[in-house]
Backbone bond lengths (Angstrom), bond angles and torsions (degrees), N, CA, C in turn:
res aa  C-N    CA-C-N  psi(-1)  N-CA   C-N-CA  omega(-1)  CA-C   N-CA-C  phi
1 M - - - 1.476 - - 1.596 103.70 -
2 G 1.308 112.96 128.77 1.482 117.13 175.52 1.502 112.56 -67.21
3 V 1.353 112.65 155.77 1.504 117.93 -177.74 1.521 111.01 -59.49
4 H 1.392 114.20 -42.91 1.439 116.16 -177.64 1.476 113.34 -64.98
5 L 1.336 117.66 -41.28 1.438 120.68 178.21 1.526 111.70 -63.00
6 H 1.379 114.68 -43.82 1.492 118.47 175.51 1.515 110.82 -57.88
7 N 1.304 119.63 -48.40 1.454 123.01 178.04 1.539 112.31 -57.44
8 D 1.339 115.12 -44.77 1.476 120.07 175.97 1.443 112.50 -57.61
9 L 1.403 116.75 -44.63 1.477 117.46 179.70 1.486 113.61 -69.32
10 M 1.351 117.26 -36.26 1.469 118.86 176.06 1.579 111.13 -63.17
11 R 1.315 115.48 -42.51 1.478 119.46 178.97 1.514 109.53 -62.04
12 A 1.315 116.10 -44.44 1.478 120.06 179.50 1.521 112.92 -59.95
13 A 1.372 114.22 -42.66 1.495 118.62 178.74 1.478 110.74 -65.27
14 Q 1.301 117.39 -41.13 1.464 120.97 179.50 1.451 111.38 -63.95
15 T 1.375 117.25 -45.11 1.428 121.03 -178.39 1.485 112.17 -67.16
16 A 1.343 119.15 -39.61 1.431 121.65 174.77 1.519 111.87 -60.40
17 D 1.313 117.87 -40.51 1.449 123.66 176.03 1.560 111.00 -61.37
18 L 1.301 117.95 -35.82 1.434 121.99 179.42 1.556 112.02 -53.09
19 W 1.303 117.48 -42.19 1.410 124.95 -173.39 1.516 113.51 -69.45
20 S 1.283 115.19 -9.89 1.523 118.34 178.81 1.477 112.00 -84.22
21 Y 1.351 118.68 -1.92 1.433 123.77 178.82 1.579 107.97 -100.48
22 P 1.295 116.68 128.38 1.472 118.82 -179.32 1.527 113.06 -58.32
23 V 1.342 117.90 -34.92 1.474 117.51 -176.54 1.550 112.56 -65.73
24 M 1.308 119.07 -10.47 1.427 118.87 -177.60 1.520 112.15 -74.04
25 A 1.308 118.39 -20.68 1.480 118.77 174.93 1.528 108.29 -66.23
26 A 1.376 117.06 -39.98 1.524 119.03 178.72 1.579 108.35 -68.83
27 V 1.349 117.11 -41.58 1.472 116.15 177.52 1.438 113.43 -60.30
28 E 1.365 115.34 -40.50 1.493 118.01 178.84 1.572 111.55 -58.80
29 R 1.300 114.11 -42.14 1.514 117.94 177.03 1.493 110.02 -61.73
30 V 1.327 119.92 -39.93 1.424 120.30 -177.89 1.546 110.48 -69.98
31 L 1.282 117.03 -37.35 1.494 121.10 -176.04 1.510 109.18 -94.26
32 K 1.291 119.14 21.50 1.414 126.44 -176.90 1.600 111.72 -50.14
33 G 1.296 117.44 128.19 1.395 123.39 -178.74 1.515 117.02 95.12
34 W 1.289 114.77 -9.56 1.498 118.90 177.20 1.533 108.95 -74.57
35 S 1.322 113.20 143.22 1.433 118.02 177.62 1.514 109.78 -72.50
36 R 1.357 118.62 163.47 1.414 123.92 179.33 1.527 111.80 -58.22
37 Q 1.362 113.71 -43.19 1.510 117.58 178.04 1.527 113.07 -61.59
38 R 1.333 113.53 -41.14 1.539 117.61 -179.03 1.495 109.15 -67.88
39 F 1.297 116.85 -39.55 1.475 122.04 -178.05 1.568 106.29 -64.13
40 E 1.285 115.21 -50.83 1.522 119.82 -179.38 1.530 112.70 -59.76
41 A 1.339 115.00 -39.56 1.456 119.42 177.13 1.539 109.39 -64.65
42 W 1.299 118.11 -41.88 1.496 119.91 177.85 1.512 111.21 -61.93
43 A 1.375 115.49 -46.06 1.503 120.23 -174.44 1.531 111.74 -69.60
44 S 1.304 115.52 -23.81 1.460 117.15 -175.28 1.566 113.99 -109.25
45 S 1.308 115.08 4.77 1.483 119.26 177.33 1.515 112.74 -102.23
46 T 1.276 116.95 149.70 1.491 121.59 178.31 1.552 110.40 -66.30
47 S 1.264 115.10 150.73 1.485 120.98 -174.97 1.505 107.98 -132.64
48 A 1.346 114.33 130.90 1.451 118.03 170.04 1.513 113.06 -61.85
49 F 1.287 115.42 -34.95 1.465 119.32 -179.05 1.533 110.41 -64.90
50 L 1.354 118.14 -28.50 1.422 122.02 177.26 1.579 113.43 -98.11
51 G 1.302 114.42 19.13 1.450 117.32 178.73 1.468 115.01 73.37
52 G 1.315 120.20 25.46 1.449 122.50 -178.51 1.510 115.35 93.29
53 L 1.360 114.73 -0.93 1.501 120.48 -178.96 1.467 105.94 -93.75
54 R 1.360 115.62 166.40 1.465 124.27 174.88 1.543 108.96 -95.38
55 P 1.368 115.83 150.48 1.460 116.33 172.88 1.506 113.21 -48.59
56 L 1.371 117.10 -40.91 1.437 122.46 177.56 1.543 112.36 -55.39
57 D 1.299 115.76 -36.11 1.470 120.48 -175.62 1.538 112.12 -72.04
58 V 1.291 119.11 -28.24 1.453 122.20 -172.42 1.558 111.76 -111.42
59 L 1.297 116.53 -0.48 1.480 117.97 -173.21 1.512 113.52 -59.07
60 H 1.333 115.86 -38.32 1.469 120.46 -179.15 1.509 108.96 -72.19
61 S 1.368 116.78 -47.16 1.466 117.28 -168.40 1.521 112.54 -89.63
62 A 1.341 118.63 -21.59 1.495 120.15 178.94 1.482 112.91 -145.43
63 P 1.255 117.08 67.05 1.499 119.46 179.76 1.513 114.07 -57.97
64 D 1.311 118.63 -31.99 1.417 122.66 176.42 1.536 111.53 -60.47
65 K 1.336 115.32 -35.99 1.490 119.01 -179.73 1.544 110.44 -73.28
66 V 1.342 115.41 -31.35 1.477 118.41 177.52 1.590 107.66 -68.21
67 L 1.301 119.59 -42.43 1.397 121.82 174.91 1.506 111.41 -58.07
68 A 1.352 115.75 -49.51 1.441 120.68 179.35 1.558 110.38 -62.26
69 S 1.291 120.10 -32.08 1.473 123.48 177.25 1.511 108.52 -66.12
70 A 1.311 117.71 -40.36 1.478 122.52 179.65 1.503 109.25 -61.05
71 H 1.361 117.18 -46.34 1.476 123.31 176.58 1.515 108.76 -58.28
72 D 1.350 115.67 -44.63 1.481 118.70 -177.73 1.530 110.62 -64.54
73 A 1.328 118.71 -37.20 1.471 122.98 176.87 1.504 111.32 -57.96
74 I 1.339 116.15 -45.19 1.436 123.48 -178.23 1.567 109.27 -67.94
75 E 1.305 115.16 -44.12 1.471 120.40 175.36 1.557 112.68 -59.07
76 N 1.251 117.16 -43.70 1.486 121.04 176.73 1.493 113.30 -67.43
77 E 1.319 116.34 -27.17 1.483 121.01 175.90 1.531 108.33 -70.91
78 R 1.303 116.34 -41.32 1.481 119.91 -179.60 1.431 112.93 -74.39
79 N 1.347 117.81 -39.61 1.487 119.18 -178.75 1.565 104.59 -131.16
80 P 1.314 119.96 87.43 1.431 123.80 -179.03 1.552 112.19 -57.98
81 P 1.349 115.17 143.56 1.507 116.02 -176.60 1.516 111.45 -66.14
């Protein structure tokens, strides 16, 4: 299996797992209009707002922080640091 295919499959599995969490409906509303790729990049990238963790890393333990991180991403988009 090629590295890119493996990475694509891992991302797909992680993203599919995201939707099993109820908070993701609220996150989706906050990030409305984002492409799938952009959403996946946000969910799997480290975040200063989350102390260097990824939304995927804290989704189970702190879903409220994931939602707050989505709001922060939108705020930073509107008013870049």
